[in-house]
C-alpha positions in Angstrom: -1.2 -4.7 2.1 0.6 -2.8 -0.6 0.0 0.9 -0.3 -2.9 2.4 -2.1 -3.3 6.1 -2.8 -5.3 8.9 -2.6 -16.5 7.4 -9.2 -21.2 9.3 -11.2 -19.3 6.0 -12.0 -19.4 5.9 -8.3 -17.3 3.8 -5.9 -20.4 1.8 -5.2 -20.7 1.0 -8.9 -17.0 0.1 -9.0 -17.6 -2.2 -6.1 -20.5 -3.8 -7.8 -18.4 -4.6 -10.9 -15.8 -6.5 -9.0 -18.0 -8.0 -6.3 -21.3 -9.2 -7.6 -20.0 -12.6 -8.6 -18.7 -13.2 -5.1 -22.0 -13.0 -3.2 -22.7 -16.7 -3.2 -19.4 -17.7 -1.7 -18.4 -14.8 0.4 -16.0 -15.5 3.3 -17.3 -15.5 6.9 -16.6 -12.7 9.3 -14.0 -14.6 11.4 -11.9 -15.4 8.4 -12.2 -11.7 7.3 -10.9 -10.5 10.7 -7.8 -12.7 10.3 -7.5 -11.6 6.6 -7.4 -7.9 7.6 -4.6 -8.6 10.0 -2.4 -11.0 8.0 -2.5 -8.7 4.9 -2.1 -5.5 6.9 -5.3 -4.0 5.5 -6.4 -3.2 9.0 -3.4 -0.8 9.3 -4.0 0.6 5.9 -7.6 1.5 7.0 -6.2 3.1 10.1 -3.9 5.3 8.0 -7.0 6.8 6.3 -7.2 9.1 9.3 -4.0 10.8 8.1 -5.8 11.8 4.9 -8.0 14.1 7.0 -5.1 16.5 7.0 -6.1 17.5 3.4 -9.7 18.3 4.3 -9.2 22.0 5.2 -7.1 22.5 2.1 -10.0 21.4 -0.1 -12.1 24.1 1.5 -9.5 26.8 1.2 -8.8 26.8 4.9 -6.3 25.5 7.4 -6.7 23.1 10.3 -5.8 25.9 12.6 -9.0 27.7 11.5 -11.0 25.1 13.5 -9.1 25.5 16.7 -8.2 22.7 19.1 -11.4 20.8 18.2 -10.0 19.7 14.9 -7.9 16.8 16.3 -10.7 15.6 18.4 -13.1 15.7 15.5 -10.9 13.9 13.0 -10.1 11.2 15.6 -13.8 10.7 16.2 -14.9 10.6 12.6 -12.0 8.5 11.4 -12.3 6.1 14.3 -10.4 2.9 13.6 -13.2 0.7 14.8 -15.8 2.4 12.7 -13.7 2.1 9.5 -12.8 -1.5 10.4 -16.5 -2.4 10.8 -17.4 -0.7 7.5 -14.7 -2.8 5.7 -16.0 -6.0 7.3 -19.6 -5.2 6.4 -18.6 -4.8 2.7 -16.2 -7.6 2.5 -18.5 -10.1 4.3 -20.9 -9.7 1.3 -18.3 -9.5 -1.4 -14.9 -11.2 -0.9 -14.9 -14.8 -2.0 -13.3 -17.4 0.2 -11.1 -18.5 -2.7 -9.7 -15.0 -3.2 -9.3 -14.5 0.5 -7.3 -17.7 0.8 -5.1 -16.9 -2.1 -4.0 -13.5 -0.7 -3.8 -14.7 2.9 -1.6 -17.7 1.9 0.9 -15.3 0.2 1.0 -12.9 3.1 1.5 -15.8 5.6 4.8 -16.7 4.0 8.1 -15.5 5.4 8.4 -12.9 2.7 4.8 -11.9 3.0 5.0 -11.4 6.7 8.1 -9.2 6.3 6.4 -7.2 3.6 3.4 -6.5 5.8 5.6 -5.3 8.7 7.3 -2.9 6.3 4.1 -1.7 4.8 2.4 -1.2 8.2 5.3 0.9 9.4 5.2 3.0 6.2 1.4 3.5 6.4 1.6 5.0 9.8 4.8 7.0 9.4 3.5 10.6 9.5 6.7 12.3 8.4 5.5 12.6 4.8 8.3 14.9 3.6 11.0 12.6 5.0 9.5 9.6 3.2 9.1 11.5 0.0 12.7 12.9 0.1 14.2 9.5 1.0 12.2 7.7 -1.6 13.1 10.3 -4.3 16.8 9.9 -3.3 16.5 6.1 -3.7 14.8 6.5 -7.1 17.6 8.9 -8.2 20.2 6.4 -7.2 18.5 3.5 -8.9 18.1 5.6 -12.1 21.8 6.5 -12.1 22.8 2.9 -12.2 20.0 1.8 -14.5 18.8 -0.7 -11.9 16.1 -3.2 -13.0 14.5 -2.6 -9.6 12.8 0.4 -11.0 10.9 -1.8 -13.4 10.0 -4.2 -10.6 8.6 -1.3 -8.5 6.6 0.0 -11.4 5.2 -3.5 -12.0 4.2 -3.7 -8.3 2.4 -0.4 -8.5 0.6 -1.2 -11.8 -0.6 -4.6 -10.5 -1.9 -3.2 -7.2 -4.1 -0.7 -9.0 -4.9 -2.8 -12.1 -8.4 -1.3 -12.3 -6.8 2.1 -12.7 -9.3 3.8 -10.3 -7.0 6.0 -8.2 -7.6 9.3 -10.0 -11.3 8.8 -10.3 -11.5 7.7 -6.7 -9.6 10.8 -5.4 -11.8 13.1 -7.5 -14.9 11.3 -6.2 -13.8 11.8 -2.6 -13.3 15.5 -3.3 -16.7 15.9 -4.9 -18.6 14.0 -2.2 -16.7 16.0 0.5 -17.4 19.4 -1.1 -21.0 18.6 -1.8 -21.5 17.4 1.8 -19.7 20.5 3.1 -22.0 22.7 1.0 -25.1 20.8 2.2 -24.0 21.2 5.8 -23.5 25.0 5.4 -19.7 24.8 6.0 -19.1 26.5 2.6 -21.1 28.2 0.0 -20.5 26.3 -3.2 -21.4 28.3 -6.3 -21.0 25.3 -8.7 -23.4 22.6 -9.6 -22.1 19.1 -9.0 -21.6 18.5 -12.8 -19.6 21.7 -13.1 -17.5 20.7 -10.1 -16.7 17.3 -11.6 -15.7 18.9 -14.9 -13.5 21.4 -13.1 -11.7 18.7 -11.2 -11.3 16.6 -14.4 -9.3 19.4 -15.9 -6.5 18.4 -13.5 -6.6 14.7 -14.4 -3.3 14.4 -16.1 -1.5 16.4 -13.4 -3.1 14.2 -10.8 -2.1 11.0 -12.6 1.5 12.2 -12.8 1.5 13.1 -9.1 0.0 9.7 -8.1 2.5 7.8 -10.3 5.4 9.7 -8.9 4.2 9.4 -5.3 3.6 5.7 -5.8 7.2 5.1 -7.0 8.9 7.2 -4.3 6.6 5.5 -1.7 7.5 2.0 -2.9 11.2 2.8 -3.1 11.1 4.0 0.5 8.9 1.2 1.9 10.8 -1.7 0.3 14.3 -0.4 0.6 15.4 -3.2 2.9 14.3 -5.9 0.4 16.5 -7.4 -2.2 15.9 -7.0 -5.9 14.8 -10.6 -6.2 12.3 -10.2 -3.3 10.8 -7.1 -4.9 10.5 -9.0 -8.2 8.9 -12.0 -6.4 6.4 -9.6 -4.9 5.7 -7.9 -8.2 5.0 -11.4 -9.7 2.7 -12.3 -6.8 0.7 -9.0 -7.3 0.4 -9.7 -11.0 -1.4 -13.0 -10.4 -5.0 -12.7 -11.7 -6.5 -13.6 -8.3 -4.3 -11.1 -6.4 -5.3 -8.4 -9.0 -8.9 -9.1 -8.1 -8.2 -8.8 -4.4 -6.5 -5.5 -4.9 -9.2 -4.1 -7.2 -11.6 -4.9 -4.4 -9.5 -3.6 -1.6 -8.8 -0.4 -3.4 -12.6 0.1 -4.0 -13.3 -0.6 -0.3 -10.7 1.7 0.9 -11.8 4.6 -1.3 -15.4 4.1 -0.4 -14.6 4.2 3.3 -12.5 7.3 2.7 -15.4 9.0 0.9 -17.8 7.9 3.5 -15.7 9.3 6.4 -15.1 12.6 4.5 -18.8 13.1 4.1 -19.3 12.5 7.8 -16.5 14.9 8.6 -18.2 17.6 6.5 -21.4 17.2 8.4 -19.6 17.5 11.7 -17.6 20.5 10.6 -20.7 22.7 10.6 -20.4 23.1 14.4 -16.8 24.3 14.1 -16.7 26.8 11.3 -19.2 29.4 10.0 -20.1 29.4 6.3 -17.7 31.0 3.9 -17.9 31.5 0.1 -15.8 29.2 -2.1 
């Protein structure tokens, strides 16, 4: 599945907006299992574990502050099976068989299969700086020759987040994590929730630019082995109304699972670190 990045429009509300019409014809669990695999969304879920690296930074700490237990804790909270089951529980009630079939049919093609292999490898590649530097170098090269590929990559990124929820979702994850950490006594938060949301919203434009830049460099890196025509074909596939609905849903599901796991992480952290003032 195309990479998605890191609402009280909450994520639950966002889910309701895109999912309520699907309840009557939701796909069965067996089909959903196959769908997660063929689209690569199961690997995208697994990669959420890597986002736990940012948790200490949000608290003004470092992972080393929690000792050797940090790796054990994050592996436990961001357990692949737990996240997989959460996704299935949501999708079983929300994803229509029609949308499932449309997306699965594309990713079952030769191009679709190759795209999923590339995306899965990119999701789980932990050398973030190497990916960013390589992607940035590719972007610079494409810009110097005024390649149309830049437009194709931009179209892909726009289509895969057609609901435009990335910034709000990241901020919601931050709010829910910090509020849970304060509730668990991990930090002493001297801001009310509304004030915290307002504070984070001040960085909205900077975050939007960062996400857009990261999405472009990430796409340039991930799809570097594909021809311009294949990238264009993928962009057109992602722009199909049904595929846009699928991605709106998948983004909402992934962000909700991320927020859920960060809240769980905050609760578990109370046994690792004494309270400190934020």
